[in-house]
C-alpha positions as CSV (number, residue, x, y, z in Angstrom):
1,M,-25.1,-41.6,35.5
2,T,-27.9,-43.3,33.6
3,P,-28.4,-46.8,35.0
4,G,-27.7,-49.7,32.6
5,F,-23.9,-49.9,32.4
6,E,-21.6,-51.5,34.8
7,R,-18.5,-51.5,32.6
8,V,-17.6,-48.9,30.0
9,C,-14.5,-49.1,27.7
10,V,-12.8,-45.8,26.8
11,F,-10.6,-45.6,23.7
12,S,-8.3,-42.6,24.0
13,G,-4.9,-41.6,22.8
14,S,-1.6,-42.0,24.6
15,N,-0.7,-38.4,23.7
16,P,-2.2,-35.3,25.4
17,G,-3.1,-33.4,22.3
18,T,-2.4,-29.6,21.8
19,R,-5.5,-28.2,23.6
20,P,-5.9,-28.4,27.4
21,E,-9.5,-29.3,26.9
22,Y,-8.5,-32.7,25.8
23,M,-6.9,-33.7,29.1
24,E,-9.5,-31.9,31.0
25,A,-12.2,-33.9,29.4
26,A,-10.4,-37.2,29.9
27,R,-10.1,-36.5,33.7
28,A,-13.7,-35.2,33.8
29,F,-14.9,-38.4,32.1
30,G,-13.0,-40.5,34.5
31,S,-14.5,-38.7,37.4
32,Y,-18.0,-39.1,35.9
33,L,-17.5,-42.8,35.7
34,A,-16.4,-43.1,39.3
35,D,-19.2,-40.9,40.5
36,G,-21.6,-43.3,38.7
37,G,-20.1,-46.5,40.0
38,I,-19.1,-47.4,36.4
39,H,-16.1,-49.8,36.1
40,L,-13.6,-48.4,33.5
41,I,-12.1,-50.8,30.9
42,C,-9.1,-49.2,29.2
43,G,-5.9,-49.7,27.3
44,G,-3.9,-49.7,30.6
45,A,-1.5,-46.9,29.8
46,S,-0.3,-44.3,32.3
47,V,0.3,-41.6,29.6
48,G,-1.8,-39.1,27.7
49,R,-5.5,-39.0,27.9
50,M,-5.6,-42.7,28.6
51,G,-3.8,-42.3,31.8
52,A,-5.8,-39.2,32.6
53,V,-9.2,-41.1,32.3
54,A,-7.8,-43.8,34.5
55,D,-6.5,-41.3,37.1
56,G,-10.0,-39.6,37.2
57,V,-11.6,-42.9,38.0
58,I,-9.0,-43.8,40.6
59,G,-9.1,-40.4,42.1
60,G,-12.9,-40.7,42.5
61,G,-12.6,-44.1,44.2
62,G,-13.7,-46.1,41.1
63,R,-12.4,-49.3,39.6
64,V,-10.2,-49.6,36.5
65,T,-9.2,-52.7,34.5
66,G,-6.5,-52.0,32.1
67,V,-5.6,-54.4,29.3
68,T,-2.1,-53.9,27.8
69,T,0.5,-55.8,25.9
70,R,3.9,-57.2,27.2
71,H,5.5,-54.7,24.7
72,H,3.8,-51.7,26.5
73,V,4.9,-53.1,29.9
74,A,8.5,-53.3,28.5
75,E,8.2,-49.7,27.1
76,D,7.3,-48.6,30.7
77,V,3.9,-47.0,29.7
78,A,1.7,-49.4,31.6
79,H,-0.3,-47.9,34.5
80,H,0.5,-49.8,37.7
81,G,-2.0,-48.0,39.9
82,L,-5.0,-49.6,38.4
83,T,-7.4,-52.0,40.2
84,E,-6.4,-54.7,37.7
85,L,-3.9,-54.8,34.9
86,R,-4.2,-57.7,32.5
87,V,-1.1,-58.2,30.3
88,V,-1.5,-60.0,26.9
89,D,0.7,-60.9,24.1
90,T,-0.8,-59.0,21.0
91,M,-2.9,-55.9,20.2
92,H,-5.5,-58.1,18.7
93,E,-5.8,-60.0,21.9
94,R,-5.8,-56.8,23.9
95,K,-8.9,-55.4,21.9
96,S,-10.7,-58.7,22.1
97,V,-10.4,-58.8,26.0
98,M,-11.4,-55.2,26.1
99,V,-14.5,-55.8,24.0
100,E,-15.4,-58.9,26.0
101,L,-15.3,-57.1,29.3
102,S,-17.2,-54.0,28.2
103,E,-20.9,-53.1,27.7
104,A,-20.5,-49.9,25.9
105,F,-17.6,-47.9,24.3
106,V,-16.7,-44.2,24.6
107,V,-14.1,-42.6,22.2
108,L,-12.2,-39.6,23.2
109,P,-9.9,-37.7,20.8
110,G,-7.0,-39.6,19.6
111,G,-4.9,-40.8,16.6
112,F,-4.6,-44.0,14.5
113,G,-5.1,-46.4,17.4
114,T,-8.1,-44.7,18.9
115,I,-9.8,-44.4,15.5
116,E,-9.0,-48.0,14.6
117,E,-10.4,-49.3,17.8
118,A,-13.5,-47.3,17.5
119,F,-14.2,-48.4,13.9
120,E,-13.6,-51.9,14.7
121,V,-16.2,-52.1,17.5
122,L,-18.6,-50.0,15.2
123,T,-18.1,-52.7,12.4
124,W,-18.7,-55.5,14.8
125,T,-22.0,-53.7,15.8
126,Q,-22.9,-53.3,12.1
127,L,-22.2,-57.0,11.5
128,R,-24.0,-57.9,14.8
129,V,-21.0,-59.6,16.2
130,H,-22.1,-57.7,19.3
131,V,-24.8,-55.0,19.9
132,K,-22.9,-52.8,22.1
133,P,-23.1,-49.0,21.7
134,V,-20.3,-46.8,20.5
135,G,-20.1,-43.0,21.3
136,F,-17.7,-40.3,20.6
137,L,-17.2,-37.4,23.0
138,N,-16.7,-34.5,20.6
139,V,-14.3,-32.4,22.8
140,A,-13.5,-29.0,21.1
141,G,-15.2,-30.1,17.9
142,Y,-12.5,-32.8,17.4
143,F,-14.8,-35.3,15.6
144,D,-16.5,-32.7,13.3
145,P,-14.3,-33.9,10.4
146,L,-15.3,-37.4,11.1
147,L,-18.9,-36.5,10.9
148,T,-18.2,-34.9,7.5
149,F,-16.5,-38.1,6.3
150,L,-19.4,-40.4,7.5
151,D,-21.9,-38.1,5.7
152,H,-19.9,-38.3,2.6
153,A,-19.7,-42.1,2.8
154,L,-23.5,-42.2,3.2
155,V,-24.0,-39.9,0.1
156,E,-21.6,-42.0,-1.9
157,G,-23.4,-45.3,-1.2
158,F,-20.8,-46.9,1.1
159,L,-22.9,-46.6,4.3
160,R,-26.5,-47.2,5.1
161,G,-28.4,-44.4,6.9
162,E,-29.3,-46.8,9.7
163,H,-25.6,-47.6,10.2
164,R,-24.6,-43.9,10.0
165,E,-27.1,-43.4,12.9
166,M,-25.2,-45.9,15.0
167,V,-22.4,-43.4,15.4
168,V,-23.3,-41.5,18.6
169,I,-21.5,-38.1,18.8
170,E,-22.2,-35.6,21.7
171,N,-20.3,-32.6,23.1
172,S,-21.6,-33.3,26.6
173,I,-20.9,-36.3,28.8
174,D,-24.4,-36.5,30.2
175,R,-26.1,-36.5,26.7
176,L,-23.6,-39.0,25.5
177,I,-24.3,-41.5,28.2
178,V,-28.0,-40.9,27.9
179,R,-27.9,-41.7,24.2
180,L,-25.6,-44.7,24.6
181,A,-28.1,-46.1,27.3
182,A,-31.0,-45.7,24.8
183,F,-29.1,-47.2,21.9
184,N,-31.0,-49.7,19.8
185,P,-28.9,-51.4,17.1
186,P,-30.4,-51.5,13.6
187,V,-31.6,-54.8,12.4
188,I,-30.7,-54.5,8.7
189,E,-28.1,-56.2,6.6
190,K,-24.8,-54.3,5.9
191,W,-24.8,-54.8,2.2
192,I,-26.4,-52.1,-0.1
193,R,-27.7,-53.8,-3.3
């Protein structure tokens, strides 16, 4: 593990996906964090890839702080084997706590919630609310269509090249972490005039 991060937040779906590679990558990333002594910050669920990442960290003797809502606890999807489980009232509060606790963000394949979380923290970096890096682990080419969309947004004038470059996407855990550690946020205004 490249030195520099003590706490990494992982955004990942609560469903397993159709390919076995998705769950395998989640567990492998959790093990990678544990091996590097990196504290995982996550959504606190026991299901899907979210639970698999946490289980990978726990299985490797690492630390996990989950942040979940009272609703998720009532739905019985909260992971009760974590080092710490923080329970908050709303999804907005949940994201705010996760961002506050984290130094970097890694996005694994997921649906609406995963993509929404990723784009919120990317937007906050773009607006310099924080300067924390955001990386996508491109398991089985899952994020290839996202790259196409971002390139389209760039061509159509909705995204600056410097902001497009903030989106770190790699197929390899090692390369992803190295690039996140080297991240240097752009100092340029968001607005294209």
